[in-house]
N, C-alpha and C positions, 0 to 999 in steps of 0.2 A: 124721626130724624135718623140719619145714617152717616157713617164715616167710611172712607176707603183710603188705605195707604196706596200710593201710586206704584203699580208694578213696573211701570216704564220709566221711572225716575232715573236720571243719569247724574251722579255726583260729579263734583269738580268745578273748576273755574271755566266760565264761558265768556270769551272775549267778545266785545262789540265796539264799534267806533265810538270815540268820545262824544258825550252829549254836551260839551261846553258851549258849543254854538247855540244849542237850544236854550240853555239858561241865559246866555248873553242876549238872545232875541227877546225873551220874556222880560228881562231887566230893562229893555229899551221901550217897553209899552208904558204909556202914561198911566199912573196909578199902581204900577207894580210895587209890591212889597212881599217879602216872604211871609207865608202864613205861619201861625204859631205851632211850635212843638211843645205840647203840654206834658209835664211830668205829673203823674197822678198817684202819689204814694198811698193816700188813704184808700182809693179805689182798689189798688193792688193788695193792700193789707186786708181789706174786707173780703177779697176773693182768695186769700191765702197764697198770693203770688209775691215775687220779689220786686216787681216793678211793672208799670204800664205807661207807655208813651203813646200819646194821641196826636197825630198830625192833623190839624184842624183846618179843613178846606172850606169851612162854612162862610167865609167872607172873601174868597178869592175874586179879585177885581170887582167886588160888589155884587157878584152874581150868585153867591151862596153855593158854589159848586166848583170842583176841581176841573170840570170839563173845558173851561176856557183855555187851559194850558194846551190841550190837544187840538182843539178847533183852530186856535190862533196860529199855532205852528204849522199845521197842515195847510191852512189858507196861505200863509207866508210862502211855503214851498211851492204851492200851485201858482201863486201870483208871480213868483220868480221865473216860472217857465211859460206862463200864458199871459200875454199882453192883450190890451184892448178890452172892449166891453165883455162882461161876463156876468152870468147869474149863477149863484150857487144854490144847491138844494141838499136836503138830508131828511132822513126819517129819524124820529126821536121818541123816547118815552117822556121827555121833558127837558132835562138838563143839557144834553148835547145840542138840541135845537136852539135853546136859549143862548148857549155859548157861541154857536156858529152865527146866529143872528147878530150878536154883539160884535164878533170879530168882523163880519161883513160890513156892519155899520161903520166901524172904524176905518175901513178901507174904501167906503163909498160904493160897495158892491151890493146889488139886489140879492135878497135871499128868499127862498121858498122852503117852508118847513112842513113836512108831513107828519102828522101825529094821530095816534088812535083816538077816535071820537070819545072814548070813555075816559080819557085823561082828565085829571083834576082841572077845573077852570082856572085855578091860580097858575098852573104850569102853562096853560095856553096863553093866558094874559102876559106872563113874563116874557114870552116870545114876541107877542105883538108889540109890546112897549119898546122893543129894540128895533121896530120898523120893518119886520119881516112879514111876508104873506104867509098865512097859516092855512094849510089844507087838512081838513078833518077826514080821517079814513076809517070806515067801519071795520071792526075786527081788532086784530092784535098788532103788536109792534112789527112782527114779520110781514103782516099785510101792508103796513106803512112802508117798509123797506121795498117791497115789490112795486108798490104804486109809485114810489119816488124814482126807482130805477127806470120804470117804463115811461113815465111822463118826461123825465129828464132826457131820455134817449130821443123822444119825439121833439122836444123843444130845444135841444142842444145845450142844456144846463150842465154845469159841472157838479157832480155828486161829491159831497164831502161827508161820507158816512163813517161812523166809527166801528162798523162791523165789516169784516171781509167775507165776500161770497164769490161764487164761481165767476172768474173774469174780472174781479175787482178786489185787489189786495194791497196795492201800493199806498193809497191814501190812508187806510186804517193803520198801516205801519207807521206813517208819519204822526198820526194822532197818538199812538202809543209812545213814540219818541217824545212828544210834547209833555206827556205825563211824567217823564223822567225828572223834570224840574222839582216836583214836590219831594221826591226821594233824595235828590241832591241837596235841597234845602235842609231836609231833616238830618241828613248826615252831618252837614256843616254845623247845624244848631246843636246836635248832640255832642259833637266834638268840642265845640267852643265852651260848653258847660260841663265837660268831662263826665257825661252820663254814660253808663255802661251800654254796650251794644245789646240789642234784643237777641234773644235766642229763638224766638218764634215771631213771625209776622202774619197776622190774620188779615186777609184782603178779600173784600166782597167782589163777587163776580156777576156781571150781567152778561155781556157778550165776551168779556175777557180782556179788554184793552188795558185796564189798570193792572191786572195780574201780569200781563205781558210786560209792562213797564217795570213791575216789581221784580220779576224774574231777571230781566236784563240788568237791573241795578245790583241786586244782591248776589247774583251768581257771578258777577264780575269782581266781587270782593275776594281777598285772600281766603283760602279754604277754611282756615281755622276760625274766621269770623262770620261765615255764612250762616244765617238763621234758617230754620225750617220755615218754608212758605206754606201757608194753609189757605186754601180756597174756600170761601163761605158763600153758600147759595140758599135761597128759600126752598123749603120742601116742595112748594108748588111751582118752582121755576129752576129745575135742576139739570140744565143741559150739560154742564161740565161734568157733573157726577155721572149722568147717564153715559157720557162719552168715555170717561175713564173706566167705567164699570162694564163697558161693552167688550165682547170677546177679543177684539183686535185693537181696542183703545183708539178708535176713530170717531169723528164727530157723530153724535146721535142727538135726537130731539128730546126735549124735556118730556117727562111723563106726567107733569103736573098740570094744574088748571090755569096757570099764569095769572093768578089773581091775588098774589101776595100784597100786603100793605107796603112791602119794600118795592115800590112801584118801578124804580129805576132798574130793578133786577129782573123784571118780568119778561125774560127773553127765552124764546123757544129753542134757539140754536146758538152755538158758540161761533165766534168769528173765525173764519178759516185762516186769517192772518195770525191770530193769537194762538190758536190751538197747538201748532207744533212746538212753540216755546213753552206753553203751559204743560203740555204732555211730558216734556222732558225735565222741567224745572220746578214743578210744584210737587211737594211730597205728600200732602194730605188734603183730601176733599171732604167737606162737611156740609150737610144740609141742616137748616134751622127752621123752627116754627116761628110764625109771626109774633107769638106772645113774647119770645125772647128779644125780638127787635124792640118791642114796647118796653120791656124791662131794661134793655141797654140804653134806650133814650132817657129813661127816668134816672138811671145812674149817672149819666153824663150831665143832664140838666139839673139834677139835685145832688150835687157832690157831697161827699163826706169830708170832714175836717177842713183843711185849707186848700183842697183841690179846686181848680177853677171851674166855673160854670161853662159847659160846652153845649151849645145849641145844635142839636142833631135831629135830622129827619129819620124816618125808618130805614131808608137805604144807607144813610150816613152812619147809622149805628150798627149796621149789619156785621161789621168785623168784630165789634165787642160782643154782639149776640152770639157769634161763633165761639168766642172765649167762654161765655156763660154756658153754652150748650155742652161743650167738651168738659167743663168743670162739674156740671150738675146732672147731666142725663145718664141714666144707667145704661142705655143702649149705646152710648159713646165711650164706654169704659176702655175699650181697646185704643181709641184715639188718645185718651187721657194718659194711658200708659206709654204710648208711642212718644208723646211729647214730654214725658217726665215732668208734668206740671207740679209745682210745689213752691215753697217759700223762697227758693233761690232762682226761680224762673222769671226772666224779664221778657215782656211782650210788647210789641208795637201794633197799633191799629191805625187806620185812617178814617177820620170822619169826613166822608166824601161830600156831604151836603148838609146845609142848615135846615131850619124849620121855622115856620112863622111863629110858633108858640110852643112852649114846653108841653109834653104830654100830661094829661090829667090823671 
């Protein structure tokens, strides 16, 4: 496991347009409800920390993932510009494809989802039950991205991908805008309960869309309340770490095998839409081993004291896995010192996905 303090970090407030319109749109969707923000004092005490908040996306719109926020907002933006018949398509590791299929079904739009053939059958079935056509692609997530782009160009389909690549950056930006709703909800929930603001926020990174949204949200806060944002990746899918560790801090490919149990994070390259925001707004990058994702799932599913039970899959628990890694791993001592972790430190993580059953 490795950690890297960002040499290209730029402190200060970064303004962006209001996301109120995004939240209002999500509130208009049938079945919308804010997901819980859990205060977990027993977990925090057990780790020697002052507090841990968990924003729990495991039941967002009944899909067990935060991805519906981005897919629905992007499709709404596209539909406002493009009238008439339309087929949408995307590549996915599972959750984004399910979310787009769900959003397309709500609008009565056909959807085609490209997914690596090695994906778990349950992820594939979750897409099919939303009425989408599933295309199995041999190879990696990046292979699915390429296949989706090529076939969509031939067929005239509208790509709704959550990763930005050369010539395709606008829609992934809208998807990151959609994710802003979960951070806005968390801020409102924390304020209404008078919970202290977090001093560090650990966010898992696949292609970087959720991190993009986190930076946009927290860097727009007054300087004195801005937390340190920490990017967490699997050791075997470390595209962001490889990028920030490159000589010029530009996008680089993961050096891992892309076979982590944190399946939603098995991405070889960072989104070109997200990277400029991440490069300037994330202070610390950490890679974690799969065993810590398992340990984090267990802690969430089997809470101490009166803490709530939080159902988390491996990718969902990755943020907490990053916390465990920095607290426990000798090789991450520098990161531990950088964050000043201790009994007065308050941390926030996001459980980005649920799980069918608690880990054994």
